[in-house]
TORVO-523144 format. One record per residue: chain; residue number from 1; x, y, z of N, C-alpha, C, O in turn. Coordinates in nm, 3 decimals, m for minus. Each point is the difference from the previous one (the first is absolute). Example, Ala and Ser with C-alpha at 12.3 -4.5 7.8 and 13.67 -1.06 7.14 Angstrom:
2
chain;n;nx;ny;nz;cax;cay;caz;cx;cy;cz;ox;oy;oz
A;1;1.319;m0.569;0.780;m0.089;0.119;0.000;0.090;0.120;0.000;0.104;m0.002;0.066
A;2;m0.139;0.107;m0.138;0.082;0.119;0.006;m0.077;0.109;0.073;0.051;0.111;0.017
This chain:
201
chain;n;nx;ny;nz;cax;cay;caz;cx;cy;cz;ox;oy;oz
A;1;15.245;10.961;10.326;m0.117;m0.062;m0.028;m0.086;m0.050;0.121;m0.122;0.005;0.005
A;2;0.209;m0.058;0.099;m0.064;m0.038;0.135;m0.072;0.110;0.061;m0.108;m0.021;0.056
A;3;0.166;0.153;m0.064;m0.058;0.102;0.074;m0.131;0.044;m0.081;m0.097;0.051;0.056
A;4;0.104;m0.073;m0.185;m0.135;0.053;m0.080;m0.106;m0.100;0.023;m0.118;0.036;m0.004
A;5;0.152;m0.168;0.031;m0.096;m0.073;0.041;m0.053;0.003;0.131;m0.111;m0.049;0.019
A;6;0.172;0.098;0.071;m0.042;0.030;0.131;m0.077;0.108;m0.001;m0.109;m0.009;0.057
A;7;0.142;0.128;m0.118;m0.097;0.113;m0.010;m0.122;m0.032;m0.060;m0.104;0.046;0.046
A;8;0.104;m0.137;m0.165;m0.135;m0.015;m0.079;m0.071;m0.077;0.137;m0.104;0.049;0.045
A;9;0.154;m0.151;0.008;m0.094;m0.079;0.116;m0.047;0.091;0.085;m0.117;m0.005;0.036
A;10;0.196;0.094;0.003;m0.044;0.122;0.112;m0.144;0.057;m0.040;m0.100;0.005;0.072
A;11;0.115;0.037;m0.201;m0.092;0.074;m0.088;m0.136;m0.086;0.022;m0.098;0.047;0.058
A;12;0.104;m0.182;m0.114;m0.104;m0.074;m0.006;m0.062;m0.030;0.127;m0.123;0.000;0.006
A;13;0.201;m0.028;0.106;m0.022;m0.007;0.149;m0.111;0.120;0.030;m0.120;m0.010;0.029
A;14;0.184;0.098;m0.041;m0.062;0.137;0.040;m0.170;m0.009;m0.077;m0.105;m0.011;0.064
A;15;0.117;0.017;m0.201;m0.121;m0.015;m0.058;m0.108;m0.083;0.032;m0.119;0.027;m0.013
A;16;0.184;m0.161;0.067;m0.102;m0.076;0.041;m0.046;0.025;0.161;m0.108;m0.036;0.047
A;17;0.200;0.096;0.017;m0.030;0.046;0.127;m0.125;0.087;m0.005;m0.099;m0.023;0.070
A;18;0.110;0.136;m0.167;m0.110;0.106;m0.029;m0.147;m0.074;m0.034;m0.109;0.039;0.042
A;19;0.133;m0.149;m0.124;m0.129;m0.049;m0.046;m0.058;m0.075;0.102;m0.122;0.004;0.020
A;20;0.206;m0.078;0.050;m0.060;m0.096;0.152;m0.049;0.104;0.069;m0.121;m0.009;0.018
A;21;0.172;0.104;0.027;m0.054;0.110;0.089;m0.105;0.054;m0.014;m0.064;0.033;0.100
A;22;0.010;m0.005;m0.237;m0.083;0.061;m0.009;m0.143;m0.077;m0.007;m0.026;m0.106;m0.056
A;23;m0.071;0.207;0.142;m0.142;m0.087;0.042;m0.064;m0.020;m0.158;0.018;0.076;m0.095
A;24;m0.076;m0.168;0.096;m0.074;m0.082;m0.099;m0.121;m0.032;0.020;m0.024;m0.102;0.066
A;25;m0.079;0.181;m0.116;m0.151;m0.043;m0.003;m0.032;m0.077;m0.119;0.010;0.036;m0.117
A;26;m0.057;m0.171;0.174;m0.047;m0.087;m0.134;m0.110;0.041;m0.061;m0.022;m0.037;m0.116
A;27;m0.062;0.118;0.182;m0.134;0.016;m0.055;m0.015;0.154;m0.038;m0.109;0.044;m0.038
A;28;0.213;0.030;0.050;m0.007;0.128;m0.044;0.084;0.039;m0.117;0.005;0.112;m0.051
A;29;0.055;m0.208;0.018;0.125;0.022;m0.122;m0.051;0.048;m0.106;0.072;0.081;m0.058
A;30;m0.193;m0.106;0.001;m0.074;0.044;m0.120;m0.090;0.103;0.011;m0.064;0.041;m0.097
A;31;0.053;0.008;0.214;m0.065;0.124;0.034;0.041;0.119;m0.053;0.107;0.001;m0.061
A;32;m0.183;0.118;0.074;0.068;0.125;m0.015;0.047;0.039;0.116;m0.057;m0.031;0.105
A;33;0.180;0.112;m0.108;0.083;0.037;0.115;m0.045;0.129;0.036;0.070;0.099;m0.022
A;34;m0.204;m0.091;0.089;m0.067;0.136;0.033;m0.017;0.031;0.145;m0.082;0.081;0.043
A;35;0.178;m0.161;0.039;m0.020;0.006;0.115;0.130;0.076;0.065;0.114;m0.001;m0.048
A;36;m0.157;0.066;0.169;0.092;0.080;0.075;0.022;m0.037;0.148;m0.101;m0.026;0.066
A;37;0.220;0.022;m0.007;0.023;0.005;0.131;m0.018;0.106;0.104;0.038;0.115;m0.021
A;38;m0.102;m0.157;0.146;m0.028;0.108;0.089;0.048;m0.056;0.136;0.012;m0.123;0.000
A;39;0.012;0.175;0.096;0.002;m0.024;0.151;m0.109;0.050;0.082;m0.046;0.115;m0.002
A;40;0.008;m0.214;0.077;m0.107;0.040;0.104;0.062;0.053;0.108;0.121;0.025;m0.002
A;41;m0.211;0.000;0.123;0.050;0.052;0.115;0.135;m0.068;0.068;0.091;0.061;0.056
A;42;m0.102;m0.190;m0.074;0.065;m0.073;0.076;0.146;m0.047;m0.107;0.084;m0.086;0.026
A;43;m0.090;0.156;m0.122;0.138;m0.012;m0.089;0.000;m0.112;m0.088;0.100;m0.036;m0.062
A;44;m0.227;m0.027;0.055;0.001;m0.140;m0.083;m0.038;0.075;m0.160;m0.076;0.094;m0.026
A;45;0.150;m0.167;m0.052;m0.008;0.055;m0.158;m0.118;m0.127;m0.047;m0.006;m0.119;0.030
A;46;m0.075;0.204;m0.111;m0.105;m0.094;m0.068;m0.038;0.069;m0.129;0.036;0.116;m0.023
A;47;m0.108;m0.188;m0.063;m0.040;0.054;m0.110;m0.138;0.081;0.021;m0.096;m0.038;0.067
A;48;0.107;0.167;m0.144;m0.117;0.063;0.024;m0.123;m0.083;m0.077;m0.109;0.002;0.056
A;49;0.118;m0.062;m0.157;m0.100;m0.064;m0.083;0.053;m0.136;m0.052;0.116;m0.041;0.010
A;50;m0.225;m0.022;m0.069;0.055;m0.125;m0.070;m0.018;0.010;m0.151;m0.092;0.061;m0.055
A;51;0.176;m0.118;0.002;m0.018;m0.007;m0.149;m0.105;m0.098;m0.057;m0.023;m0.109;0.054
A;52;m0.039;0.151;m0.166;m0.121;m0.055;m0.049;0.061;m0.099;m0.129;0.086;0.041;m0.078
A;53;m0.128;m0.137;0.074;0.018;m0.091;m0.127;m0.051;0.079;m0.124;m0.090;0.080;0.027
A;54;0.132;m0.085;m0.169;m0.059;0.039;m0.117;m0.138;m0.073;m0.022;m0.098;0.063;m0.041
A;55;0.094;m0.180;0.066;m0.132;m0.078;m0.015;m0.015;m0.053;0.128;0.098;m0.028;0.068
A;56;m0.229;0.009;m0.024;m0.032;m0.083;0.126;0.027;m0.148;m0.029;m0.013;m0.050;m0.111
A;57;0.050;m0.013;0.219;0.066;m0.146;0.017;m0.093;m0.085;0.044;m0.054;0.038;0.105
A;58;0.012;m0.155;m0.154;m0.092;m0.108;0.059;0.067;m0.057;0.126;0.123;m0.001;0.008
A;59;m0.193;m0.043;0.083;0.036;m0.059;0.145;m0.018;m0.114;0.021;m0.112;m0.037;m0.033
A;60;0.182;m0.046;0.080;m0.034;m0.138;0.045;m0.087;0.018;0.101;0.014;0.094;0.078
A;61;m0.127;m0.196;m0.068;m0.073;m0.003;0.100;0.064;m0.038;0.149;0.085;m0.088;0.009
A;62;m0.136;0.165;0.114;0.071;m0.025;0.117;m0.123;m0.028;0.087;m0.109;0.036;m0.044
A;63;0.118;m0.109;0.189;m0.093;m0.026;0.080;0.071;0.049;0.135;0.123;0.000;0.008
A;64;m0.212;0.045;0.106;0.053;0.029;0.124;m0.128;0.007;0.065;m0.109;m0.003;m0.056
A;65;0.137;0.014;0.205;m0.117;m0.001;0.101;0.007;0.143;0.066;0.099;0.072;m0.007
A;66;m0.218;m0.040;0.073;m0.015;0.127;0.069;0.006;m0.043;0.156;0.032;m0.113;0.036
A;67;m0.062;0.201;0.037;m0.003;m0.028;0.142;m0.093;m0.092;0.051;0.027;m0.051;0.109
A;68;m0.125;0.022;m0.164;m0.072;m0.113;0.029;0.018;m0.126;m0.060;m0.074;m0.095;0.027
A;69;0.164;0.088;m0.104;0.069;m0.121;m0.083;m0.076;m0.018;m0.117;0.009;m0.108;m0.058
A;70;m0.076;0.188;0.017;m0.111;m0.031;m0.111;0.107;0.032;m0.135;0.096;0.076;0.004
A;71;m0.135;m0.143;m0.101;0.075;m0.015;m0.115;m0.040;0.116;m0.084;m0.117;0.034;m0.019
A;72;0.244;0.036;m0.041;m0.016;0.115;m0.064;0.083;m0.017;m0.127;0.093;m0.081;0.002
A;73;m0.124;0.161;m0.129;0.105;0.014;m0.118;m0.040;0.151;m0.035;m0.094;0.064;0.049
A;74;0.179;m0.024;m0.139;m0.014;0.129;m0.056;m0.122;0.043;m0.069;m0.010;0.119;m0.030
A;75;m0.079;m0.195;0.002;m0.145;0.034;m0.059;m0.068;0.061;0.115;m0.088;0.084;m0.021
A;76;0.115;m0.113;0.122;m0.094;0.063;0.108;0.008;0.151;0.004;m0.085;0.063;0.064
A;77;0.194;0.006;m0.137;0.009;0.138;m0.024;m0.034;0.048;m0.154;0.022;0.113;m0.042
A;78;m0.070;m0.206;m0.022;m0.013;0.025;m0.139;m0.102;0.136;m0.019;m0.102;0.025;0.065
A;79;0.154;0.043;m0.157;m0.064;0.130;m0.024;0.045;0.115;0.081;m0.063;0.106;m0.004
A;80;0.186;m0.124;0.089;0.083;0.124;0.057;0.144;m0.011;m0.008;0.039;m0.116;0.001
A;81;0.038;0.192;m0.007;0.146;0.018;0.016;0.039;m0.067;0.136;m0.052;0.029;0.108
A;82;0.147;m0.121;m0.126;0.064;m0.071;0.121;0.145;0.032;m0.014;0.057;m0.002;m0.109
A;83;0.007;0.034;0.231;0.125;0.007;0.026;0.029;m0.132;0.101;m0.033;m0.005;0.119
A;84;0.094;m0.085;m0.181;0.055;m0.123;0.064;0.117;0.000;0.042;0.095;m0.012;m0.077
A;85;m0.077;0.028;0.221;0.138;0.001;0.047;0.025;m0.152;0.080;m0.081;m0.048;0.079
A;86;0.183;m0.002;m0.109;0.037;m0.128;0.046;0.114;0.031;0.106;0.104;0.058;m0.030
A;87;m0.133;m0.102;0.149;0.093;0.045;0.116;m0.010;m0.129;0.111;m0.075;m0.097;m0.011
A;88;0.166;0.123;0.112;m0.011;m0.083;0.113;0.045;0.087;0.140;0.065;0.104;m0.001
A;89;m0.106;m0.161;0.098;0.039;0.067;0.127;0.139;m0.010;0.020;0.058;0.098;0.048
A;90;0.022;m0.223;m0.084;0.146;0.024;0.028;0.094;0.066;m0.110;0.120;m0.023;m0.012
A;91;m0.188;0.103;m0.059;0.066;0.060;m0.121;0.020;0.170;0.057;m0.098;0.073;0.015
A;92;0.203;m0.040;0.006;0.041;0.138;0.067;m0.072;0.112;m0.107;m0.082;0.082;0.040
A;93;0.119;m0.090;m0.165;m0.043;0.126;m0.076;m0.167;m0.028;m0.023;m0.074;0.090;m0.038
A;94;0.033;m0.206;0.063;m0.157;m0.022;m0.012;m0.043;0.071;0.106;m0.090;0.081;m0.021
A;95;0.136;m0.094;0.138;m0.061;0.052;0.137;0.004;0.161;m0.013;m0.093;0.075;0.031
A;96;0.212;m0.038;m0.081;0.023;0.172;m0.010;m0.129;0.063;m0.076;m0.067;0.095;0.041
A;97;0.044;m0.180;m0.179;m0.089;0.071;m0.089;m0.157;m0.018;0.053;m0.086;0.077;m0.042
A;98;0.057;m0.169;0.125;m0.109;m0.038;0.010;m0.100;0.114;0.066;m0.121;m0.012;m0.022
A;99;0.153;0.087;0.077;m0.080;0.131;0.075;m0.009;0.080;m0.121;m0.107;0.062;m0.005
A;100;0.179;m0.046;m0.089;m0.030;0.077;m0.122;m0.105;m0.050;m0.097;m0.080;0.074;m0.056
A;101;0.087;m0.211;0.038;m0.101;m0.079;m0.055;m0.142;0.032;0.058;m0.097;0.031;m0.069
A;102;0.100;m0.043;0.215;m0.098;0.014;0.066;m0.082;0.130;0.010;m0.115;0.008;0.043
A;103;0.203;0.108;m0.098;m0.050;0.145;m0.005;m0.054;0.008;m0.136;m0.091;0.080;m0.022
A;104;0.134;m0.152;m0.067;m0.008;0.013;m0.133;m0.157;m0.063;m0.033;m0.086;0.046;m0.075
A;105;0.082;m0.153;0.151;m0.157;m0.046;0.002;m0.089;0.096;0.058;m0.104;0.029;m0.059
A;106;0.135;0.025;0.173;m0.080;0.096;0.064;m0.052;0.116;m0.081;m0.116;0.042;0.009
A;107;0.228;0.018;m0.106;m0.048;0.093;m0.073;m0.057;m0.042;m0.152;m0.074;0.081;m0.056
A;108;0.104;m0.195;m0.004;m0.043;m0.019;m0.108;m0.095;m0.126;m0.033;m0.057;m0.020;m0.108
A;109;0.052;m0.068;0.238;m0.081;m0.117;m0.013;m0.131;0.048;m0.020;m0.043;0.107;0.042
A;110;m0.028;m0.205;m0.118;m0.152;0.032;m0.013;m0.059;m0.100;m0.116;0.045;m0.112;m0.024
A;111;m0.139;0.165;m0.035;m0.055;m0.074;m0.126;0.097;m0.008;m0.113;m0.011;m0.097;m0.074
A;112;0.103;0.185;0.051;0.082;m0.009;m0.129;0.143;m0.053;0.072;0.080;m0.033;m0.088
A;113;m0.036;0.018;0.195;0.121;m0.056;0.016;0.025;m0.047;0.129;m0.055;0.051;0.098
A;114;0.147;m0.162;m0.087;0.013;m0.090;0.128;0.138;m0.029;0.006;0.061;m0.032;m0.102
A;115;m0.001;0.043;0.224;0.142;m0.033;0.044;m0.042;m0.147;0.058;m0.090;m0.011;0.084
A;116;0.156;m0.089;m0.129;m0.011;m0.131;0.016;0.141;m0.051;0.079;0.061;m0.080;m0.071
A;117;m0.010;0.100;0.171;0.110;m0.058;0.051;m0.012;m0.160;0.032;m0.076;m0.048;0.084
A;118;0.148;m0.009;m0.152;0.005;m0.164;m0.002;0.122;m0.028;0.086;0.116;0.032;m0.026
A;119;m0.152;m0.083;0.112;0.146;m0.065;0.075;0.005;m0.133;m0.024;m0.102;m0.062;m0.030
A;120;0.245;m0.006;0.044;0.053;m0.117;m0.027;0.024;m0.033;0.130;0.091;m0.084;0.002
A;121;m0.125;0.108;0.095;0.065;m0.033;0.145;m0.074;m0.149;0.023;m0.121;m0.019;m0.002
A;122;0.230;m0.086;0.025;m0.050;m0.142;0.026;m0.061;0.020;0.133;m0.101;m0.069;0.016
A;123;0.134;0.141;0.079;m0.066;m0.001;0.122;m0.154;0.050;0.000;m0.074;m0.016;0.098
A;124;0.035;0.076;m0.218;m0.168;0.009;m0.028;m0.044;0.121;0.069;0.078;0.082;0.049
A;125;m0.214;m0.072;m0.047;m0.053;0.134;0.053;0.046;0.042;0.132;0.005;0.121;0.024
A;126;0.033;m0.217;0.074;0.011;0.062;0.149;0.131;0.096;m0.026;0.008;0.110;0.055
A;127;0.097;m0.162;m0.144;0.123;0.105;0.011;m0.044;0.116;m0.074;0.060;0.100;0.040
A;128;m0.140;m0.077;m0.129;m0.047;0.097;m0.078;m0.080;0.122;0.106;0.018;0.121;0.012
A;129;m0.116;m0.223;0.056;m0.078;0.101;0.089;0.101;0.049;0.109;m0.023;0.106;0.057
A;130;0.112;m0.166;m0.033;0.086;0.054;0.117;0.068;0.120;m0.041;0.001;0.100;0.071
A;131;0.058;m0.107;m0.189;0.080;0.074;m0.081;m0.074;0.153;m0.023;0.043;0.106;0.043
A;132;m0.171;m0.127;m0.125;m0.101;0.122;m0.004;m0.027;0.043;0.137;m0.020;0.121;0.007
A;133;0.015;m0.180;0.100;m0.071;0.053;0.123;0.123;0.090;0.066;m0.029;0.106;0.054
A;134;0.169;m0.152;m0.058;0.117;0.059;0.027;0.027;0.127;m0.052;0.043;0.091;0.071
A;135;m0.069;m0.076;m0.211;0.037;0.121;m0.083;m0.133;0.104;m0.021;0.009;0.113;m0.050
A;136;m0.110;m0.165;0.091;m0.132;0.069;m0.016;m0.059;0.009;m0.162;m0.047;0.097;m0.058
A;137;0.065;m0.213;0.018;m0.060;m0.033;m0.144;m0.157;0.010;0.000;m0.054;m0.107;0.026
A;138;m0.019;0.199;m0.045;m0.138;0.013;0.002;m0.076;m0.021;m0.141;m0.118;m0.034;0.005
A;139;0.178;0.052;m0.123;m0.090;m0.002;m0.120;0.026;m0.103;m0.098;m0.055;m0.009;m0.109
A;140;0.143;m0.068;0.155;0.041;m0.154;m0.100;m0.045;m0.106;0.066;0.019;m0.032;0.117
A;141;m0.093;m0.032;m0.219;m0.070;m0.143;0.054;0.128;m0.094;m0.003;0.105;0.028;m0.057
A;142;m0.134;m0.160;0.136;0.097;m0.085;m0.006;m0.031;m0.105;m0.109;m0.107;m0.059;m0.008
A;143;0.209;0.042;m0.071;m0.005;m0.117;m0.112;0.149;m0.079;0.022;0.109;0.057;0.006
A;144;m0.128;m0.185;0.004;0.133;m0.100;0.002;m0.014;m0.112;m0.096;m0.103;m0.054;m0.041
A;145;0.241;0.027;0.012;0.011;m0.135;m0.089;0.136;m0.066;0.081;0.119;0.028;m0.017
A;146;m0.172;m0.117;0.101;0.094;m0.041;0.066;0.101;m0.113;m0.080;0.104;m0.046;0.047
A;147;m0.155;0.020;m0.160;0.058;m0.120;m0.091;0.102;0.082;m0.085;0.087;m0.060;m0.063
A;148;m0.095;0.193;0.059;0.114;0.086;m0.094;m0.030;m0.016;m0.155;0.068;0.055;m0.087
A;149;m0.181;m0.138;0.060;m0.001;m0.035;m0.143;m0.053;0.107;m0.095;0.022;0.006;m0.121
A;150;m0.100;0.085;0.202;m0.029;0.130;m0.061;0.102;0.082;m0.049;m0.021;0.066;m0.101
A;151;0.131;m0.060;0.159;0.103;0.082;m0.033;0.082;m0.067;m0.098;0.062;0.067;m0.083
A;152;m0.053;m0.216;0.087;0.082;m0.062;m0.101;m0.087;0.015;m0.148;0.057;0.009;m0.108
A;153;m0.201;m0.007;0.124;m0.071;m0.004;m0.124;0.008;0.132;m0.073;m0.005;0.006;m0.123
A;154;0.017;0.098;0.200;0.039;0.150;m0.034;0.113;0.017;m0.038;0.021;0.100;m0.068
A;155;0.090;m0.192;0.099;0.138;0.022;m0.045;0.057;0.128;0.062;0.059;0.090;m0.060
A;156;m0.088;m0.099;0.196;0.063;0.092;0.078;0.110;m0.055;0.090;m0.016;m0.075;0.097
A;157;0.159;0.138;m0.158;0.122;m0.064;0.071;0.048;0.062;0.115;0.109;m0.035;0.047
A;158;m0.187;0.135;0.010;0.032;0.066;0.108;m0.080;0.077;0.077;m0.091;0.045;m0.069
A;159;0.085;m0.008;0.190;m0.108;0.078;0.050;0.051;0.130;0.072;0.120;0.006;0.030
A;160;m0.193;0.082;m0.006;m0.135;0.029;m0.065;0.001;0.001;m0.156;0.099;0.044;m0.059
A;161;m0.204;m0.091;m0.006;m0.030;0.047;m0.134;m0.142;0.022;m0.006;m0.087;m0.060;0.063
A;162;0.072;0.171;m0.161;m0.111;0.056;0.007;m0.063;0.021;m0.141;0.062;0.069;m0.081
A;163;m0.191;m0.127;0.044;m0.070;m0.017;m0.130;m0.096;0.106;0.004;m0.066;0.018;0.102
A;164;0.050;0.063;m0.217;m0.116;0.060;m0.029;m0.088;m0.079;m0.090;0.054;m0.040;m0.103
A;165;m0.182;0.010;0.121;m0.068;m0.070;m0.077;m0.151;0.064;m0.029;m0.077;0.050;0.082
A;166;0.057;m0.069;m0.240;m0.132;0.079;m0.027;m0.117;m0.049;0.037;m0.004;m0.109;0.058
A;167;m0.110;0.180;m0.084;m0.113;m0.054;0.037;m0.057;m0.131;m0.079;m0.088;m0.068;0.054
A;168;0.135;0.037;m0.175;0.000;m0.104;m0.055;0.076;m0.125;0.021;m0.020;m0.105;m0.062
A;169;0.124;0.129;0.171;0.073;m0.105;0.044;0.146;m0.040;m0.051;0.065;m0.103;0.019
A;170;m0.028;0.247;m0.109;0.132;m0.019;m0.045;0.111;0.081;0.069;m0.028;0.097;0.071
A;171;0.143;m0.135;m0.090;0.142;0.057;0.067;0.000;0.145;m0.066;0.000;0.007;m0.123
A;172;m0.001;0.075;0.176;0.044;0.156;m0.066;0.153;0.018;0.030;0.069;0.038;m0.094
A;173;m0.010;m0.061;0.212;0.136;0.019;0.034;0.040;m0.060;0.101;m0.082;m0.061;0.070
A;174;0.211;0.063;m0.039;0.051;m0.058;0.129;0.128;0.064;0.054;0.092;0.048;m0.066
A;175;m0.106;m0.055;0.212;0.103;0.073;0.076;0.075;m0.089;0.095;m0.058;m0.042;0.101
A;176;0.186;0.008;m0.126;0.068;m0.120;0.082;0.073;0.091;0.119;0.081;0.087;m0.032
A;177;m0.104;m0.106;0.127;0.080;0.070;0.116;m0.103;0.107;0.053;m0.100;0.028;m0.066
A;178;0.130;0.036;0.194;m0.083;0.071;0.075;m0.019;0.148;m0.078;0.074;0.037;m0.092
A;179;m0.182;0.038;0.141;m0.032;0.116;m0.034;m0.061;0.082;0.084;m0.044;m0.060;0.098
A;180;0.022;0.188;m0.097;m0.084;0.080;0.111;m0.115;0.025;m0.076;m0.001;0.094;m0.079
A;181;m0.116;m0.182;0.096;m0.118;0.002;m0.079;m0.090;0.104;0.019;m0.105;0.005;m0.064
A;182;0.144;0.101;0.167;m0.096;0.099;0.020;0.051;0.136;m0.034;m0.065;0.101;0.025
A;183;0.194;m0.097;m0.089;0.045;0.135;m0.024;m0.070;0.066;m0.122;m0.055;m0.066;m0.088
A;184;0.061;0.194;0.092;m0.100;0.060;m0.086;0.020;m0.032;m0.149;m0.101;0.010;m0.071
A;185;0.210;m0.047;0.017;0.025;m0.033;m0.145;m0.049;m0.146;m0.031;m0.036;m0.034;m0.113
A;186;0.038;m0.059;0.234;m0.063;m0.110;m0.024;m0.173;0.017;0.010;m0.073;m0.063;m0.076
A;187;0.032;0.137;0.158;m0.147;0.004;m0.001;m0.046;0.067;m0.132;m0.090;m0.053;m0.066
A;188;0.153;0.176;0.021;m0.041;0.031;m0.107;0.012;m0.082;m0.144;m0.070;0.021;m0.099
A;189;0.161;m0.105;0.109;0.045;m0.100;m0.113;m0.137;m0.095;0.017;m0.064;m0.017;m0.103
A;190;0.020;m0.038;0.211;m0.099;m0.099;0.016;m0.128;0.059;m0.028;m0.090;m0.073;m0.040
A;191;0.068;0.216;0.059;m0.127;0.066;0.017;m0.024;m0.003;m0.160;m0.111;m0.021;m0.049
A;192;0.221;0.043;m0.021;m0.017;0.031;m0.133;m0.029;m0.123;m0.073;m0.067;0.009;m0.103
A;193;0.109;m0.121;0.143;m0.063;m0.114;m0.075;m0.127;m0.054;0.054;m0.090;m0.047;m0.070
A;194;0.091;0.057;0.208;m0.154;m0.048;0.065;m0.129;0.098;m0.027;m0.115;m0.037;m0.023
A;195;0.162;0.162;0.031;m0.131;0.058;m0.022;0.054;0.159;m0.054;0.015;0.096;0.076
A;196;0.007;m0.096;m0.203;0.079;0.107;m0.058;m0.115;0.122;0.017;0.050;0.112;0.015
A;197;m0.175;m0.118;m0.014;m0.080;0.114;0.010;0.020;0.063;0.102;m0.044;0.114;m0.013
A;198;0.101;m0.137;0.136;0.019;0.079;0.124;0.110;0.090;m0.016;0.015;0.088;0.086
A;199;0.067;m0.097;m0.187;0.105;0.077;m0.036;m0.015;0.115;m0.095;0.085;0.087;m0.021
A;200;m0.203;m0.098;m0.035;m0.048;0.108;m0.133;m0.030;0.128;0.067;m0.092;0.008;0.082
A;201;0.167;0.095;m0.116;0.001;0.141;0.049;m0.154;0.053;m0.009;m0.028;0.114;0.034
């Protein structure tokens, strides 16, 4: 009888271990699992595309500042798609994906689309400027929320977290964790959403 109890306990512990070790995305749990993994030239694994919600979701209002300390909110980009990336210079995965976000803005940024990289660095603009200069970021503007309130209001429980926002200001999808934003699959995915006519034969 004792042996059976021990075996049952081991099975339960093993199942709990699998559950606890399985990565959980709080925001992707109810999305279609239509993403695939790829490895970039440095061997980093990332998602090719982000999943979209079945229905757009409302967003809590947030505020932050630009390089000149002017107050901004997401209504500043109303009328275009926004890829809002919450990041920080002290976050290693954020630092690695930043050049791909910069290249994404270079390729798709314009009247229909904008990459908004929102830093939560408490050190503010100087830390971001130093980092941008060091790695050669040329196409991303500097936006910062030193209070970190925006990330709380958006319910981002880890960084990097990236939200795709519609021209009407609704959240279309969210990706928790780093990605290679300028890979061909991601570019095609975003072009299909932002300007589908460019993909017509």
